[in-house]
C-alpha positions in Angstrom: 4.9 22.1 -9.6 4.9 25.4 -7.7 1.2 25.8 -8.3 0.6 22.3 -7.0 2.7 22.9 -3.9 0.8 26.1 -3.2 -2.5 24.2 -3.1 -3.6 24.0 0.6 -5.7 20.9 0.0 -2.9 19.0 -1.7 -0.5 20.0 1.1 -2.9 18.8 3.8 -3.5 15.6 2.0 0.2 15.0 1.6 0.9 15.8 5.3 -1.8 13.5 6.5 -0.6 10.6 4.3 3.0 11.1 5.3 2.4 11.2 9.0 0.2 8.1 9.0 2.7 6.3 6.7 5.5 6.9 9.2 3.4 5.2 11.9 2.5 2.4 9.5 6.2 1.7 8.8 6.8 1.3 12.5 3.8 -1.0 12.8 4.9 -3.1 9.8 8.3 -3.7 11.4 6.8 -4.4 14.8 4.2 -6.8 13.7 6.5 -8.8 11.5 9.0 -9.2 14.4 6.2 -10.0 16.9 4.6 -12.7 14.8 8.0 -14.3 13.9 9.3 -14.4 17.4 5.9 -15.5 19.0 5.4 -18.4 16.5 9.0 -19.1 15.7 8.5 -19.8 12.0 7.6 -18.3 8.6 4.2 -20.1 8.8 3.1 -17.6 11.5 4.0 -14.8 9.1 2.2 -16.5 6.2 -0.9 -16.8 8.4 -0.7 -13.1 9.2 -0.6 -12.3 5.5 -3.4 -14.7 4.8 -5.6 -13.1 7.4 -4.9 -9.7 5.9 -5.6 -10.9 2.4 -8.9 -12.7 3.3 -10.5 -9.5 4.7 -9.3 -7.5 1.7 -11.6 -9.2 -0.8 -15.0 -8.1 0.6 -13.5 -4.8 1.9 -12.1 -3.8 -1.5 -15.5 -4.2 -3.1 -17.2 -2.4 -0.2 -14.5 0.3 -0.3 -15.2 1.0 -4.0 -18.9 1.5 -3.2 -18.2 3.7 -0.2 -15.7 5.9 -2.1 -18.2 6.4 -4.9 -21.2 7.1 -2.7 -20.0 9.0 0.4 -17.9 12.0 1.1 -14.3 10.8 0.8 -12.9 13.2 3.3 -15.3 12.1 6.0 -14.6 8.4 5.2 -10.9 9.0 5.6 -11.3 10.8 8.9 -13.5 8.0 10.3 -11.1 5.3 9.2 -8.1 7.1 10.8 -10.0 7.3 14.2 -11.1 3.7 14.1 -7.5 2.7 13.2 -6.2 4.6 16.2 -8.5 2.7 18.5 -7.5 -0.6 17.1 -3.8 0.2 17.3 -4.2 1.1 20.9 -5.9 -2.3 21.5 -2.9 -3.9 19.8 -0.6 -2.0 22.1 -2.3 -3.3 25.2 -2.6 -6.9 23.9 1.0 -7.2 22.5 2.6 -10.5 23.5 -0.4 -11.8 25.5 -2.3 -13.8 23.0 -1.5 -14.5 19.4 -5.2 -15.0 18.5 -6.1 -11.5 19.7 -3.2 -10.1 17.7 -4.5 -11.8 14.6 -8.0 -10.4 15.2 -6.7 -6.9 15.4 -4.6 -7.4 12.2 -7.8 -8.6 10.5 -9.7 -5.5 11.4 -6.9 -3.0 10.7 -6.3 -4.4 7.3 -10.0 -4.1 6.4 -10.5 -0.5 7.2 -7.0 0.6 5.9 -8.0 -0.4 2.4 -11.0 1.9 2.5 -8.8 4.8 3.6 -6.2 4.2 0.9 -8.9 4.2 -1.9 -10.6 7.3 -0.4 -7.4 9.3 -0.4 -6.6 8.5 -4.0 -10.2 9.6 -4.7 -9.6 12.9 -2.9 -6.5 13.5 -5.0 -8.5 12.9 -8.2 -10.8 15.8 -7.1 -8.4 18.4 -5.5 -5.7 18.0 -8.2 -6.0 19.2 -11.8 -5.8 16.5 -14.4 -2.6 17.8 -16.0 -1.0 17.9 -12.5 -1.8 14.3 -11.5 1.6 12.9 -12.6 3.4 15.6 -10.5 1.1 14.9 -7.6 1.7 11.2 -7.6 5.5 11.8 -8.0 5.4 14.0 -5.0 3.5 11.3 -3.0 6.2 8.9 -4.2 9.0 11.1 -2.9 7.2 11.5 0.4 6.8 7.8 0.6 10.5 7.3 -0.1 11.3 9.7 2.8 9.1 7.7 5.0 10.8 4.5 4.0 14.1 6.2 4.7 13.1 7.5 8.1 10.7 4.8 9.3 13.0 1.6 9.4 15.8 3.5 11.1 13.6 5.1 13.7 11.7 1.9 14.2 14.8 -0.2 14.5 16.3 2.2 17.1 13.0 2.3 19.1 12.7 -1.5 18.9 16.3 -2.0 20.3 15.8 0.6 23.1 12.2 0.2 24.1 10.8 -2.9 22.6 8.0 -3.5 20.1 5.0 -2.3 22.1 5.9 1.4 21.9 5.8 1.2 18.1 2.1 0.4 18.2 1.4 3.4 20.5 3.2 5.7 18.2 1.2 4.5 15.2 -2.0 5.2 17.1 -0.9 8.8 17.7 0.0 9.3 14.0 -3.5 8.2 13.0 -5.1 10.8 15.3 -2.9 13.5 14.0 -3.7 12.5 10.4 -7.4 12.6 11.1 -7.1 16.2 12.4 -5.2 17.3 9.3 -7.6 15.6 6.8 -10.5 17.4 8.5 -9.0 20.7 7.4 -9.2 19.9 3.7 -11.9 21.9 1.9 -13.4 21.0 -1.5 -16.7 20.6 -3.2 -17.8 16.9 -3.5 -18.9 16.0 -7.0 -22.4 14.5 -7.0 -22.2 10.9 -8.2 -24.9 8.5 -9.1 -24.1 5.1 -7.6 -26.1 2.0 -8.2 -27.2 -0.4 -5.5 -24.2 -2.3 -4.2 -23.6 -6.0 -5.0 -20.3 -7.7 -5.2 -20.9 -9.2 -8.6 -22.1 -5.9 -10.1 -18.8 -4.3 -9.0 -16.8 -7.1 -10.6 -18.9 -6.8 -13.8 -18.5 -3.0 -13.9 -14.7 -3.3 -13.4 -14.4 -5.8 -16.2 -16.3 -3.5 -18.6 -14.0 -0.6 -17.8 -10.9 -2.8 -18.1 -11.9 -4.0 -21.6 -11.8 -0.5 -22.9 -8.1 0.1 -22.2 -5.2 -2.3 -23.0 -2.9 -0.6 -20.5 -5.4 -1.5 -17.7 -5.2 -5.1 -18.8 -1.4 -4.9 -18.5 -1.8 -3.5 -15.0 -4.1 -6.4 -14.0 -1.6 -9.0 -15.3 1.3 -7.3 -13.5 -0.8 -6.9 -10.3 -1.6 -10.6 -10.3 2.0 -11.9 -10.5 3.5 -9.1 -8.4 0.9 -9.9 -5.7 2.4 -13.4 -5.6 6.0 -12.2 -5.8 5.4 -9.6 -3.1 4.1 -12.2 -0.6 6.9 -14.6 -1.3 9.3 -11.7 -0.6 7.6 -10.5 2.5 7.1 -13.9 4.1 10.6 -15.1 3.5 12.7 -11.9 4.2 12.8 -12.5 7.9 14.0 -16.1 7.3 16.5 -14.9 4.7 18.1 -12.2 6.9 18.3 -14.5 9.9 19.1 -18.0 8.5 20.4 -17.5 4.9 22.3 -14.3 5.2 23.0 -14.5 9.0 22.7 -10.8 9.7 19.9 -11.0 12.3 16.6 -9.0 12.7 18.4 -5.8 11.9 18.7 -7.1 8.3 15.0 -6.1 7.8 16.1 -2.5 8.3 18.9 -2.9 5.8 16.5 -4.3 3.2 14.1 -1.5 3.8 16.8 1.1 3.3 18.0 -0.5 0.1 14.4 -0.4 -1.3 14.3 3.3 -0.2 17.5 4.2 -2.0 16.1 2.6 -5.2 12.8 4.5 -4.8 14.5 7.9 -4.6 15.4 8.1 -8.3 12.0 6.7 -9.5 10.1 10.1 -9.8 12.9 11.6 -11.9 12.9 8.6 -14.3 9.1 8.9 -14.6 9.5 12.5 -15.6 12.0 11.5 -18.3 9.9 8.6 -19.5 6.9 11.0 -19.9 8.7 12.7 -22.7 9.0 9.4 -24.6 6.3 8.9 -27.3 5.9 5.2 -26.6 2.5 4.0 -25.5 1.6 3.8 -21.8 1.1 0.1 -22.3 4.7 -0.4 -23.7 6.3 1.7 -21.0 4.4 0.1 -18.2 5.1 -3.4 -19.5 8.9 -2.8 -19.8 9.2 -1.5 -16.2 7.0 -4.3 -14.9 9.3 -6.9 -16.5 12.3 -5.2 -14.9 10.5 -5.4 -11.5 9.8 -9.1 -12.0 13.5 -9.8 -12.9 14.6 -7.9 -9.7 12.6 -10.3 -7.5 14.3 -13.3 -9.2 17.8 -11.7 -8.5 16.9 -11.2 -4.8 15.8 -14.9 -4.5 19.2 -16.1 -5.6 21.3 -13.5 -3.8 24.4 -15.3 -2.4 25.3 -12.5 0.1 23.9 -9.4 1.8 25.4 -7.1 -0.8 23.7 -8.7 -3.8 20.5 -8.9 -1.7 20.6 -5.2 -1.0 21.3 -4.4 -4.7 18.2 -6.5 -5.7 16.1 -4.7 -3.1 17.2 -1.4 -4.4 16.1 -2.5 -7.9 12.8 -3.7 -6.5 12.2 -0.4 -4.8 13.1 1.5 -8.0 10.9 -0.4 -10.4 8.1 -0.9 -8.0 7.9 2.9 -7.4 7.9 3.6 -11.1 5.2 1.2 -11.9 3.1 2.4 -8.9 3.3 6.0 -10.1 2.4 5.1 -13.7 -0.5 2.9 -12.5 -2.0 5.7 -10.3 -1.7 8.3 -13.0 -3.3 6.0 -15.5 -6.2 5.3 -13.2 -6.7 8.9 -12.2 -6.5 10.3 -15.7 -8.4 7.7 -17.7 -11.0 6.3 -15.4 -14.3 8.2 -15.0 -14.7 9.8 -11.5 -18.1 8.3 -11.2 -16.8 4.8 -11.4 -13.3 5.3 -10.0 -14.1 3.1 -7.0 -15.4 0.4 -9.2 -12.2 0.0 -11.2 -9.8 0.4 -8.3 -11.8 -2.2 -6.3 -11.7 -4.7 -9.1 -7.9 -4.2 -9.6 -7.2 -4.6 -5.9 -9.5 -7.7 -5.6 -7.4 -9.3 -8.3 -4.2 -8.3 -6.3 -5.6 -9.8 -3.1 -6.6 -13.1 -4.8 -3.1 -13.4 -6.2 -1.6 -12.6 -2.9 -3.6 -15.3 -1.2 -2.2 -17.8 -3.8 1.3 -16.6 -2.9 0.6 -16.9 0.9 -0.8 -20.4 0.6 1.9 -21.7 -1.7 5.0 -20.0 -0.2 5.7 -22.0 2.9 5.4 -25.4 1.2 7.3 -24.3 -2.0 10.0 -22.6 0.0 10.5 -25.7 2.1 10.6 -28.0 -0.9 12.6 -26.0 -3.5 13.9 -22.9 -1.7 13.2 -19.2 -1.9 15.2 -18.7 -5.1 13.5 -21.4 -7.2 10.0 -20.4 -5.9 10.6 -16.8 -7.1 12.2 -18.0 -10.4 9.2 -20.1 -11.3 6.7 -17.3 -10.7 8.9 -14.7 -12.5 9.2 -17.0 -15.5 5.4 -17.3 -15.8 4.9 -13.6 -15.3 7.4 -12.6 -18.0 5.9 -15.0 -20.5 2.4 -13.8 -19.7 3.3 -10.1 -20.1 5.1 -10.7 -23.4 2.3 -12.8 -24.9 -0.4 -10.3 -23.8 1.6 -7.3 -25.1 2.1 -8.9 -28.5 -1.6 -9.9 -28.7 -2.7 -6.4 -27.8 -0.5 -4.9 -30.5 -1.9 -7.3 -33.0 -5.4 -6.4 -32.1 -4.6 -2.7 -32.4 -3.2 -3.3 -35.9 -6.2 -5.2 -37.0 -8.5 -2.6 -35.6 -6.7 0.2 -37.4 -6.8 -1.7 -40.7 -10.5 -2.1 -40.4 -10.9 1.7 -40.1 
């Protein structure tokens, strides 16, 4: 751990990510409140998530190609600077036209996916293989700190100065992050990248996934959690205002609850690492716990149960995220890292679109709780069936040897 913290490249990468994440947490709060109050319904929020999801499908595939072909540091710097310009545009357009706001959301989401993948690619290079788990745990702790600071600061600024200033602050954090990333110094590994086509990326991703059962578990979990996450995000403004009657500030409470849950996750990951169970089993168990947490939140009768459920979501979501990142960074060849990450995220986006499209209608017909319960039931059944099938295939394969 000390050796990792002494690494200048890792420190710079951590600082840039943390600073930009603080700005993003302010943006996330501001945009959710802006869209909800401008449109007056969860349909406006659903449309926002749909716009963000639509752009992610081609961008994830393109991002994989960019990360595999070009210098990842330069890609990250360029994306930060473009994001700063777009956020300034959002700052000047706030409240004037909803269409312009949706256009900026569309563009911001597209380029942010490229940056996210590039930074994980940088970590894969600047961090030793045996230190990847520690590196991802540190990133998780920093993310938790951001979740702890961001909502409170954002809520205070929102109450005192309005939503517009939050967009300006986010633009500044992007510029600072770009300056920090520029100071990272490492030798790019020469990579051979084939000519880009969307279908070749999908095919390559499938080939890599077939090699490892744990990657298949990640894909299944990603699919259902993509739906659950959108049901949660779209409805939480409605829940805190109309169901729990705590007002807009309830969004901050939910964020803090998730943060508290996230704090313990890195410690648990460290303990779980000592267990001899397979990565597939450990990931599946924690994924099932995450899914159950969403169901509990959906039926929460009061703010206290809702906060407890959010803490559980934050806890298990952080654990599965750390495990997923480590698995990808350890087991996936650097030359095709972008391929596999892109495929996984395309699946996530497609499932999120399903959640976005179905959520408003299902929520209106059967309520938030039943909507989450149905998806959770299907997710749990799918995970159990797949895990049992994978174990059976492993036993058959070993017997043939």
